Every structure is written in structure tokens, then in C-alpha cells.
C-alpha positions, 0 to 999 in steps of 0.5 A: 534471440537465445534465452541466454541473450534475453534481457533480464526480467523486470523485477517490478513487472509482476508487482506492477500488474498486481498493483494495477489490478488492485487499483482497478478493483478499488475503483470499480467495486469501492469507488476509491481512486488509487494511484500506482507508483514504482518507487525505489523500494518497489511498487505501491498503491496510494489509496489515501494519505497514510494508507499505502499498499506495498505490492510484492510478488506474493503479498500486498501489505500496508500499515493500518492507520491509527484513526483513534490514536491509541496504538503504541506502534504501527499495525501492519497487515497483508493480503495474498489476493488483490480482492482481499486487499481491496476489500480490507483497504476499502474498510480502512479508507472509510475509517480514515474518511470519518476523521478530518484529514487535517486532524489526522496529519496534525496529530501524527496519526497518519503521514504522507507517502514521502515521510519515512516510506523506506523506514516502513519497508525496512521494518517490514522486511526485517520482521520477515 
């Protein structure tokens, strides 16, 4: 097969591999189970309700859950390495576990993955 007849590269292949590395690192180093999923807007790693990492080619980003309920708007952060992302996500995970999930959901401080996921992605991309 010549290069011009080769199938196009899967745009999600590299992010999927990076997401798998992140999930493995979360489990091995921090004892945190995580789920890798390909969704319409890309590849995500579900760490906990309200804590979802979006994995792109050159960056892993997520919204930091507002455990205290004092922020006026969402706070987004990112990491360029899976190790850096795993360490910081583990800190956010521990913070989330300090408050009952029912209280976080009821107060709107976190939301489930399906709620406004695409809105989060569009806001992030518009800020770039």
C-alpha cells in the first residue's frame, strides 16, 4: 500500500494512548480507578463525578471542582505530562472525597459527566 492510499490516521489514537497511561498511573501510584472514554468531543478520563480530564495531543486539562462553593466561575487547569496530571488529579480527588458526594451534587458544586460536557470543551477551546 502506498502512502497516498494509506488510511487516514485516527485523530484520537495518540490522546487514547495518553489517556490510558494516565489511567494506569492513577491506579498504580494513587490507587484511584479511572475510566478512559472516547466521546464526541475527544478523549476523556473519568476520575470521579465532577473530575474529568480531557486528553488532547499536547495537553491534559480539567476543571477543578469547587469543593468549598466559593468560586464565581469554573477554574480550569492543565498539565503537559501524564505524571503531572496524575499527581494533581490525585490531589483534587482527595479533596472531593472529603465532602459527601450527595452534598456536592445537590449544591451544584460538581456535576456528572453528561451535564454540559460539550459546553466545557467549547469554553476551553474559545479561551485558547
